[in-house]
C-alpha positions as CSV (number, residue, x, y, z in Angstrom):
1,M,66.0,-40.5,27.3
2,I,69.3,-38.6,27.7
3,A,67.3,-35.7,29.2
4,T,65.7,-38.0,31.8
5,A,69.1,-39.4,32.7
6,I,70.5,-35.8,33.2
7,L,67.5,-35.0,35.4
8,A,68.0,-38.2,37.4
9,A,71.7,-37.2,37.8
10,A,70.5,-33.7,39.0
11,V,68.2,-35.4,41.6
12,L,71.1,-37.6,42.8
13,F,73.4,-34.7,43.0
14,G,70.9,-32.6,44.9
15,L,70.2,-35.4,47.3
16,A,74.0,-36.0,47.8
17,G,74.3,-32.4,48.9
18,V,71.9,-32.7,51.7
19,P,74.2,-34.5,54.2
20,V,77.1,-32.1,53.2
21,R,74.8,-29.1,54.0
22,A,73.7,-30.7,57.2
23,R,77.4,-31.0,58.3
24,L,77.9,-27.4,57.4
25,V,74.9,-26.4,59.5
26,G,76.0,-28.5,62.5
27,D,79.6,-27.2,62.4
28,P,80.0,-24.2,64.8
29,A,83.2,-23.2,62.9
30,R,81.2,-22.6,59.7
31,S,79.5,-19.3,59.1
32,D,76.3,-18.3,57.3
33,T,78.6,-17.2,54.4
34,D,79.8,-20.8,54.0
35,L,76.2,-22.0,53.8
36,R,75.3,-19.3,51.3
37,R,78.3,-20.2,49.1
38,F,77.4,-23.9,49.2
39,D,73.7,-23.2,48.3
40,A,74.8,-20.8,45.5
41,A,77.3,-23.4,44.1
42,M,74.7,-26.2,44.2
43,A,72.1,-23.9,42.6
44,V,74.5,-23.0,39.8
45,A,75.5,-26.7,39.2
46,L,71.8,-27.8,39.3
47,A,70.7,-25.1,37.0
48,A,73.5,-26.2,34.5
49,L,72.2,-29.8,34.8
50,L,68.6,-28.6,34.2
51,A,69.7,-26.5,31.2
52,G,71.6,-29.5,29.8
53,A,68.5,-31.7,30.2
54,A,66.5,-29.0,28.4
55,I,68.9,-29.0,25.5
56,A,69.0,-32.8,25.3
57,A,65.2,-32.9,25.5
58,A,64.8,-30.3,22.7
59,S,67.2,-32.1,20.4
60,S,66.0,-35.7,20.9
61,T,62.9,-37.6,19.7
62,A,59.8,-37.4,21.8
63,L,59.1,-40.1,24.4
64,T,55.8,-41.8,24.7
65,G,54.0,-44.2,27.0
66,S,55.7,-45.4,30.1
67,R,59.0,-43.7,29.2
68,L,57.2,-40.3,29.1
69,A,55.5,-41.1,32.4
70,A,58.9,-42.0,33.9
71,A,60.4,-38.8,32.6
72,H,57.6,-36.8,34.2
73,V,58.1,-38.5,37.5
74,V,61.8,-37.7,37.3
75,A,61.1,-34.1,36.4
76,V,58.7,-33.7,39.4
77,T,61.3,-35.3,41.6
78,A,64.0,-33.0,40.3
79,A,61.8,-29.9,41.0
80,V,61.1,-31.1,44.6
81,A,64.6,-32.5,45.5
82,T,66.7,-29.7,44.1
83,G,64.6,-26.6,44.4
84,G,65.6,-25.8,48.0
85,Y,69.2,-24.9,47.0
86,F,67.9,-22.5,44.3
87,V,65.3,-20.9,46.7
88,R,67.9,-20.4,49.5
89,A,70.4,-19.0,47.0
90,V,67.9,-16.5,45.7
91,L,66.8,-15.5,49.2
92,A,70.4,-14.9,50.2
93,T,70.9,-12.8,47.1
94,G,67.8,-10.8,47.9
95,G,69.2,-9.9,51.3
96,I,66.7,-11.9,53.3
97,P,68.2,-12.5,56.7
98,T,69.3,-16.0,57.7
99,R,68.3,-17.6,61.0
100,S,71.2,-16.2,62.9
101,E,70.7,-12.7,61.5
102,N,67.0,-12.5,62.6
103,F,67.8,-10.7,65.9
104,D,64.3,-9.2,66.1
105,D,62.6,-12.6,66.0
106,P,62.2,-14.8,69.1
107,D,64.9,-17.5,69.4
108,G,66.4,-16.5,66.0
109,E,63.6,-18.2,64.1
110,P,62.6,-16.8,60.7
111,P,59.3,-15.1,60.4
112,L,57.8,-17.9,58.2
113,R,58.3,-21.2,59.8
114,G,57.6,-24.4,57.8
115,G,58.8,-22.9,54.6
116,R,60.8,-26.0,53.6
117,V,57.8,-28.4,53.8
118,I,55.5,-25.9,52.1
119,G,58.1,-25.3,49.4
120,V,58.3,-29.0,48.7
121,L,54.6,-29.3,48.5
122,E,54.3,-26.2,46.3
123,R,57.0,-27.4,43.8
124,T,55.3,-30.8,43.6
125,A,51.9,-29.4,43.0
126,I,53.1,-26.9,40.4
127,A,55.2,-29.4,38.5
128,V,52.4,-31.9,38.5
129,S,49.7,-29.4,37.4
130,L,51.9,-28.1,34.6
131,L,52.8,-31.6,33.4
132,A,49.1,-32.6,33.6
133,G,48.3,-29.7,31.3
134,W,46.5,-27.6,33.9
135,P,48.6,-24.3,34.2
136,A,45.6,-22.7,36.0
137,G,46.6,-24.9,38.9
138,I,49.4,-22.5,39.6
139,A,46.9,-19.8,40.5
140,V,45.0,-22.1,42.8
141,I,48.2,-23.3,44.5
142,L,49.5,-19.7,45.0
143,G,46.1,-18.5,46.1
144,V,45.9,-21.2,48.8
145,K,49.4,-20.5,49.9
146,G,48.7,-16.8,50.1
147,L,45.6,-17.3,52.1
148,A,47.2,-19.7,54.5
149,R,50.2,-17.3,55.1
150,F,48.2,-14.1,55.1
151,P,48.1,-13.6,58.9
152,Q,51.9,-14.0,59.1
153,L,52.8,-11.6,56.3
154,R,52.7,-8.5,58.5
155,E,55.7,-9.7,60.5
156,H,59.1,-8.2,60.0
157,H,60.7,-9.4,56.7
158,A,57.9,-12.0,56.2
159,S,56.4,-10.4,53.1
160,E,59.8,-10.2,51.4
161,Q,60.7,-13.8,52.3
162,F,57.3,-14.9,51.1
163,I,57.3,-13.2,47.7
164,I,61.0,-13.9,46.8
165,G,60.9,-17.5,48.1
166,T,57.6,-18.2,46.3
167,F,58.8,-16.7,43.0
168,A,62.1,-18.7,43.2
169,S,60.2,-21.9,44.0
170,V,57.7,-21.4,41.3
171,L,60.4,-20.6,38.7
172,W,62.4,-23.7,39.6
173,A,59.3,-26.0,39.5
174,C,58.3,-24.5,36.1
175,A,61.8,-25.1,34.7
176,A,61.8,-28.7,35.8
177,A,58.3,-29.3,34.5
178,G,59.3,-27.6,31.3
179,V,62.1,-30.1,30.8
180,G,59.6,-32.9,31.6
181,H,57.3,-31.4,29.0
182,L,60.0,-31.1,26.4
183,V,60.8,-34.8,26.5
184,G,57.3,-35.5,25.1
185,V,57.3,-32.9,22.4
């Protein structure tokens, strides 16, 4: 139960960071470096919470019934609500240009629009498929995503953004689902 509480704290912490990040984005005095630092700090803090939840889950007794179901819901919510920080931090580390650095793209838009919504759906589907005991679902999810994005992947920087962002998103969803699985073992 402690692991579930730590995951819930991670969800709340991640959601509390959303308005802070929105203020940073809306402040013209802030630079992309400030946003990258914020995302990196949040990613590190959330990864520490996820690791703490994994340790607590591994060292506690297994949950069953409605408690296990609640822990799985919290794990999926953690994957969805906190994964964006991790993905943005990894993309920044990988040298993927930010919106303001995409001078080749019209209106400074990144080559792959809609990535936030797709990432949320992707992390949800991956975490649910893993917790449901269907790891082959990851292949289906990534196959559908790849087919849907295929026409856009020839654009400048699109393939790098797609691959790095997808791997980071999948890794985060697998980690959160792993903690959710550990509470039932």
